[in-house]
N, C-alpha and C positions, 0 to 999 in steps of 0.2 A: 504494499499500500504505499502511496505517495501521501505525504502532510504538506498542506499550504496554510501559510498565515491566512487568519481572517481578517483582510484589509490590512490596516496599518496597527491592528492590535497584537499583542505577542501571542494569541491563541493559536495553537497548531490545531486544524481540523483537517480529518482524511479527506481527499479528493474526492471519494465516493462516500454518501452517507445513505441513511435508510428513511425513509418517510411512512406515515400511516395513514394517508389519505385515503378514503375510500374502502380501506382494508382493513385493519385492526377494527374490531367492534362492530364489523358491519359485513362485508364480504367474504372473510375468511372466519374460520373458528380460532379459538385463543391458542390451541396447539400447535396451529401454523404460525400464526403471530410469533411465537416462541422460537419455532425453529428458524424461522425468517431472522430475527434478531441474534439468535445464535450464531448463524452461518455467517453474518454481517460481520460481528465481533471477533470471529476466529479468523477473519479476512481481514482484519485489521480496521474496519469501520467504527470510528470514535463518536459518531454524531448520529441521534436518533431525533427524527424531526416529529412534532405534534402540534395539537391547538384545541383550543377549548370546543369548537364547533366541530369537531370531526366525531362522528358517530355520537353527536351531543354530549360529548363528555366521555364516553365510554372507551374510546379510543385510548385516551389518558390513562383511564384504570387498567385497561389489558398491558399497556406498555409499564405503568406501574408495578403490577403484580409480578410481571416478567422480570423488571429489573430486580424486586426485592428478592424473588427465587434463586435468579443466577448469583445474586450477592458479589457482582463484580465490583472491584475497587472503585469508590466514587471520583478516584482523580482519572481513571482511564477513560471515560466516557462522558459525553456532553449529550444534554437532551434539552429540547426546547417545549415552548407553549407559545400560543399567539392569542391576543385578545381583540375583540372587537365585536364578533358576531354572537357572542354568548354561548351559552351550552343548550338553548333551547326554549330558554324564557323569553318573552315578547313585553314585559310590562317595562316602564319607565325606568331607567338606568341599568338594565339588564343587558344593555348592548353598548357598543360604542368606546369611546376612550377618555370618558370623565375619569376624575381621580377615584370617585366611588367604584364605579365598574372594574377598572383596571387592579386597584387593590384586591377587591372582592374575589375578582377573577384569577389574580396571581395566588391568593390563599387556596382557593377551590383546586387550581391546578396542582400546587404544592400537595396537597392532600391526595388528589387523584394519582398523581405520580409518586407520592410515597417517599418524595426527596426533601432534602432540608433547603436546598437552594435548586432554582432554573438557570442553567447555563445561558442559553439564549433566550431572550422574551421580545417577540415580535408585536409590533402593532399592525394587526392583519389588512387594516384597511385603512385611508387617512378618514378622519372625523371632521365634516364642515361644521359640527354643532358643537365642537369643544376646543376652546382657544389652545392654540399649538403651546403657549407657556404652560398651561394646566398639564397637559399630556407631558411634557418634558420635564418638569417639577416633580412629578408623579414618578416616572422612570428613573430620576435620578434619586430620589427618596429609596425607592425598593433597591437599587445598589448600594446605597448606604445602610441599610437595612440588612444587608447580606443576602435578601431573598433572590436577586437575580445578579449576575455578573455582567452581563453585555445587553443592552437593549437595540432594537432595530426596527424595521418597517417591513411591509409586504405589499406588492404592488401599489407604491407609492410613486409619484413623479420625481424628477429630478429636482423642480422647484419646491417640491414639499417636503424634501429630504434637506436642501438647503435652509430652507425657512427654519426647521426644527434645529439645525448646526448654528444658525445666528442665534437664535433665542437662546441657545446653550453657552452660546461664547459671550454674549451679553450678560447672562445672568450668573456666569463661571460654572456651569454644571456640565454634566456627561451627556454628549450627542450620541445619536444613533451609529453604531458601528457597523451596520451590516444591512442588507435589503434582500428580501426573496422574491424574486422575478419569474415568470415562467420565461424559459428559455430553449429553443430547441431550433431545429434547420427552417422551421415554416413562421417561428415567433421572435424576431431579432432585434428588432429597432431599439427597444428601451436598454439593452445590455451592450449593445454594439455603439450607439451613437449618443442617445439621451443623458446616459449616465458617465460618457467619455471625459467630462470635464470633472466631474464629481470625483470618479477614481484618482486624479490627480489633487485636488484640492482638499479634500478630506479623508481620503485613504478608505474608500468605500469596499466593503467586503460583501461579495454575494455568495447566498445559498439558493443554487437554482432549482426550481422544480419543473416538471413535465418534461425530462429531456428527450423523452420518446413521443412527445406530442398525444399523450393520452393513448398510446399504443398503436396510432398511426404509424409512425416509424418501425414496425415490424412489418412482417409478411402476413399477419392472422386475417388482416381486412383485404387481401388481395383476389379473394374470390367469393366464398359464401359468407355470409355474415355470421360469425360464431354465437354462441350463446355463453352467459356466464362471463363475459366481460363486463368491464365499468361501464362501456357505452351501451349496454344492456339492461343496466340498472335502472330501477325506477325513479325518475325525477332528472335524469340525463340526457333528456332529448336534445337538449340546446346543444350538449357537447358532441353529440352524435352529428347533429345537423352541421355544426360548425366544422367539426374534424374533416369528416369523411366526404370531401367535395371531389367530382370526378378528377380534376385537374391535381389535385394533391395526391391522388391515388395513382395517377399515371408517373408523377415524380417519384413517387414510392416504389413501383416498378423498376424504374431506371436506377436508383440508388442501389435496389437490391442487386441488380446485375453488377454494379460497381463493387459492391462488398463482396460478392460470391468472386468475382475477378480478382479480388484483393485477399481471397483468403479467409474473410471474416464475416460474421453475419451482419444484416442489418443493425440490429439493436447496438450491438459492439461499435460499430462505425458512427453510428448516430451520438451514443454517449462519447465515445473518444473525440469527436467533433466539437462539443461542448467543452470538454476538458482541455482541449488544446488553446482555449480563449485564456490569456493569461489574468483577466480579469474575474475569472470564475472561481472562487475560492473553493467549493464543493458542489458536487451534481447529487441531489437528492433522487434515489432511485425508488421505486415503487414495484412491488411485487406481489402476487397473488399466490404463487407457487414458488417452492424453493429453487427448482431448476432456471426458473426466471431468473432468480436473484444472482445463482451461483454464474450463470452466462454473463449477465451486465456486469458483474465484478472482475470479470475478467478484460472489461474494455479498457483499463489502463495500460494495456499491453498494446493495445492498437493503436496509439495516438501516434507512433513513430511510423504507421501506413499512412499518414494523411501528409505526405511531402507537397511540394507546390505543385507537380502535375496534378495530385489527386485533388487537391485543394480546388484547382482551377475546374477541374472535372464535375467537382460538387456544384461549384458555383454555377457552372454551363447549365447543370440540371434544375437547380432551384430557381434562377432568375429573380431573386428576390433580396440582393444585397443591398441593405440600407445605406441610402447616401446622407452624408453628414451636409448641414446647412452651409453654404458659402458665405463666409464673413466679411 
């Protein structure tokens, strides 16, 4: 396993990590979840990603039970949670980034995960109804109390991230260390262009999600639509409609031909492509089967396959390289 600094922090995070969205407490049983975490840990993964909203809190309960059972040294792994959507309640103050919800959500996540502190705590979305000063102050206080170690954002814009940093600098508080954006061959602009100056100015780390574009960057959707995948789950019709377009599937066919020629699977190539970006701190892997995880954990060995010629071929297939604005 390769380890990378999380932005400008001193924290070392495994280049590949394991996430629990749609799987833990929902798509898969607890026994499979335990096997996935064990395989990941044994392969050098030290970061396990979670959120209050995943399976309405059950995902964190499942992960917490596994962490307690495994009894790994607490210093050997990182665990995250995210705050914004709540864990199912819809009354006032049960969602958002107010001081009340952040503090209560943090306490609930600590109990569900059965840990004394959360390593990485993310603001899952920006909150237009809460002053940014209130959110920054609250995150700073949680760090001072030892309940979280680093705080960050997820799916925030560069402008919103920099606003948080300006507030933190003016008030002499701790600003966000990392952002969790979607990043894959089909979703590139934010990571490659929008954040380009943020990496330089504040040393932003990234814990990117959906490297396989929700499974599109595999071969399982190239023929008959399979059952038992996340896109066949209730409530995810929007994901299927957004992801499985004829144009994308044609590009996937061409990418698979390239992967076959290189002697690698398409998932390995897609994850390695993400890892090749120097501004990616860690790629969060998702899996519902152990064999899926074992395959993508080997992606780190495929980075060397993506030389200049292969990179050009990938760009020729994708035809979506984002252009930086002219100044």
